[in-house]
C-alpha positions in Angstrom: -5.4 120.3 179.4 -8.0 120.8 176.3 -6.2 117.5 174.9 -7.3 115.5 178.4 -10.4 116.9 178.0 -10.8 115.9 174.5 -9.9 112.2 175.3 -12.1 112.2 178.6 -14.8 113.0 176.1 -13.9 110.1 173.7 -13.7 107.7 176.3 -16.7 108.6 177.7 -18.4 108.8 174.6 -17.1 105.4 173.3 -18.2 103.6 176.8 -21.3 105.1 176.3 -21.5 104.0 173.0 -20.4 100.3 173.8 -22.7 100.0 176.5 -25.6 101.4 174.1 -24.4 98.2 171.8 -24.6 95.9 174.6 -27.8 97.0 175.6 -29.2 96.4 171.8 -27.6 93.3 171.7 -28.9 92.1 175.0 -32.7 93.8 174.3 -32.2 91.7 170.6 -31.4 88.5 172.5 -34.1 88.7 174.9 -36.7 89.8 172.2 -35.5 86.4 169.9 -35.8 84.4 172.9 -39.4 86.0 174.3 -40.5 85.5 170.6 -39.2 82.1 170.3 -41.1 80.9 173.6 -44.2 82.6 172.2 -44.4 80.6 169.0 -43.3 77.5 170.7 -46.5 78.5 173.1 -48.6 79.1 170.3 -47.5 75.9 168.8 -48.7 73.8 171.8 -51.6 75.6 172.6 -52.6 75.0 168.8 -51.7 71.3 169.3 -53.7 70.9 172.0 -56.7 72.3 170.5 -56.3 70.4 167.7 -55.7 67.0 170.2 -59.0 68.0 172.2 -60.8 68.7 168.8 -60.0 65.1 167.7 -60.9 63.4 170.7 -64.3 65.8 170.7 -65.0 64.0 167.5 -64.1 60.5 168.3 -66.2 60.8 171.4 -68.8 62.1 169.5 -68.4 58.9 167.0 -68.7 56.5 170.0 -72.1 58.3 171.6 -73.4 58.3 167.9 -72.8 54.5 167.1 -74.3 53.4 170.6 -77.3 55.4 169.7 -77.5 53.9 166.2 -77.2 50.2 167.8 -80.2 50.5 169.9 -82.0 52.6 167.4 -81.8 49.8 164.6 -82.7 47.2 167.0 -85.3 49.0 169.1 -87.2 51.0 166.3 -85.9 50.4 163.0 -85.6 46.6 163.2 -89.4 46.4 165.0 -90.8 48.9 162.2 -89.4 46.0 159.4 -90.6 42.9 161.5 -93.9 45.0 161.5 -94.1 45.8 157.5 -92.6 41.9 157.2 -95.6 40.5 159.2 -97.9 42.4 157.2 -96.4 41.4 153.6 -96.4 37.8 155.2 -100.1 37.8 156.2 -100.7 39.1 152.5 -99.1 36.5 150.8 -100.5 33.7 152.8 -104.3 35.0 152.3 -104.3 37.2 148.9 -108.1 36.9 149.2 -108.0 39.1 152.2 -105.3 41.7 150.2 -107.0 45.3 150.3 -105.9 48.6 149.7 -105.8 49.6 153.3 -103.5 46.5 154.2 -101.3 47.6 151.7 -101.6 51.4 152.6 -100.9 50.3 156.6 -97.8 48.2 155.3 -96.3 51.5 153.1 -97.0 53.4 156.1 -94.6 51.4 158.3 -91.8 50.9 155.3 -92.2 54.8 155.0 -91.6 55.7 158.8 -88.7 52.9 158.5 -87.3 54.8 155.9 -87.5 58.1 157.7 -85.8 56.5 160.8 -82.8 55.3 158.5 -82.7 58.8 156.9 -82.1 60.5 160.3 -79.9 57.8 161.5 -77.8 58.2 158.7 -77.4 62.1 159.4 -76.5 61.1 162.9 -74.1 58.5 161.6 -71.8 61.3 159.9 -69.0 62.2 161.5 -69.0 65.4 160.1 -72.7 66.4 161.2 -71.9 69.8 162.8 -70.1 70.9 159.9 -72.6 70.1 158.0 -75.6 71.0 159.4 -74.7 73.4 162.0 -74.5 73.6 165.9 -78.1 73.8 165.8 -79.6 71.3 163.8 -77.0 68.5 165.4 -78.2 69.5 169.0 -81.6 69.4 168.1 -80.8 65.9 166.9 -79.0 65.2 170.2 -81.8 66.3 172.1 -84.5 64.2 170.4 -81.9 61.3 170.9 -81.7 61.9 174.7 -85.6 62.7 175.3 -86.6 59.3 173.4 -84.5 57.6 176.0 -86.7 59.2 178.8 -83.9 60.0 181.2 -85.5 64.0 181.6 -87.2 66.4 179.8 -85.4 69.3 178.1 -86.4 72.9 177.5 -84.1 74.3 174.6 -84.1 77.9 173.8 -82.6 80.3 171.8 -82.2 84.1 172.3 -81.2 86.5 169.6 -80.6 86.0 166.2 -78.2 82.5 165.6 -75.1 82.8 163.2 -72.3 80.0 162.4 -69.7 80.5 165.3 -67.2 78.2 163.3 -67.0 74.1 162.6 -64.2 73.7 165.2 -65.9 75.9 167.7 -69.1 74.1 167.8 -67.9 70.9 168.0 -66.1 71.8 171.0 -69.6 73.7 172.2 -71.6 70.4 171.2 -69.3 68.3 173.2 -69.7 70.4 176.6 -73.3 70.1 176.0 -73.1 66.4 175.6 -70.7 66.1 178.7 -72.7 67.9 181.0 -75.8 65.9 180.0 -73.8 63.0 180.4 -73.1 63.9 184.0 -76.9 65.0 184.6 -77.7 61.2 183.4 -75.1 59.3 185.8 -75.3 61.4 188.7 -78.0 64.1 189.2 -81.1 62.1 189.2 -83.2 64.9 187.2 -85.9 65.5 185.9 -85.6 68.3 183.9 -82.7 70.1 181.7 -82.8 73.9 180.4 -80.3 74.8 177.7 -80.2 78.2 176.7 -78.3 79.5 173.8 -77.7 83.4 173.4 -76.5 85.5 170.6 -75.7 88.8 171.6 -74.0 90.5 168.8 -70.5 89.6 169.0 -70.9 87.3 171.9 -72.2 83.7 172.6 -73.7 82.4 175.8 -74.5 78.8 176.7 -76.5 78.4 179.9 -77.4 75.1 181.0 -79.3 73.8 184.4 -80.6 70.7 185.7 -83.0 70.1 188.8 -80.8 66.9 190.1 -79.7 66.3 192.8 -76.4 68.3 192.9 -73.3 68.1 195.5 -71.0 69.6 197.4 -68.5 71.5 195.3 -66.1 71.9 198.0 -66.3 68.2 199.1 -65.4 67.3 195.2 -62.8 70.0 194.4 -60.8 67.7 192.3 -64.3 66.9 190.2 -64.4 64.3 188.2 -63.1 63.4 184.4 -66.4 64.8 183.0 -66.1 68.3 184.6 -62.3 68.5 184.0 -63.4 67.8 180.2 -65.8 70.5 180.4 -63.3 73.1 182.0 -60.4 72.4 179.5 -62.5 72.8 176.4 -64.0 76.1 178.0 -60.7 77.2 178.2 -59.8 76.3 174.5 -62.4 78.6 173.8 -61.0 81.1 176.0 -64.3 81.6 177.3 -65.1 83.1 180.6 -66.8 79.8 182.7 -68.6 79.1 185.5 -69.6 75.7 187.1 -71.7 75.5 190.0 -73.4 73.1 192.0 -75.4 72.7 195.4 -76.6 69.9 197.4 -80.5 69.3 196.4 -80.8 72.1 194.2 -79.0 71.3 191.1 -76.3 72.0 188.8 -75.4 74.5 186.5 -73.1 75.9 183.9 -72.3 79.2 182.5 -70.1 79.8 179.3 -69.4 83.2 177.2 -67.3 83.2 174.2 -66.5 86.8 173.2 
């Protein structure tokens, strides 16, 4: 009887041991599978982030080149033409050469040089990495306002800090995309851009006073709005995009 009990206990112990081994093996297999899936998802997210960053950089370059083309033709070209006219006039009529005329020509050339210097800064595809989000954004605001689409109110709250070049490029593209949509569709007279640096958080708020639209009727939204949402998701940001007919459109983005 006692031997039977011992044998039964051994059998039960063996079964329990084998069961525990199977459980541990299953746990290990599931853990490895979960780990592999997590690594693959992480790689996929990183690849998506890099691709989006590359697209954002290319879009910035396209916008910059279009702007530079207009500026060279409409601004710098005109200034240099004026300087050339002044110099031709002085060469044809040396008796009328005066220090005042020479000074005027020098002033025009100096303005042209400054414009070219600003353009060279804009031409650099690494301008955000080189100058930072705020300086790049100020240049963009000057560019938009020079085209006379609408007035821009730009405000910085808190103590500004570097957020990281890649993150700042994506934020910059979100701002550009919002303003591009405003130019195309909103018929706005004013756009507000607020950057808020709150301890470890960063908040971007944008608003226009345009005609707005019905969000339910345009649930699919356009590619511009879709791009903004996708880029906000890449930043793991809290994000809201709202528009009301006749009351304008607004954007809220918070990065913690």
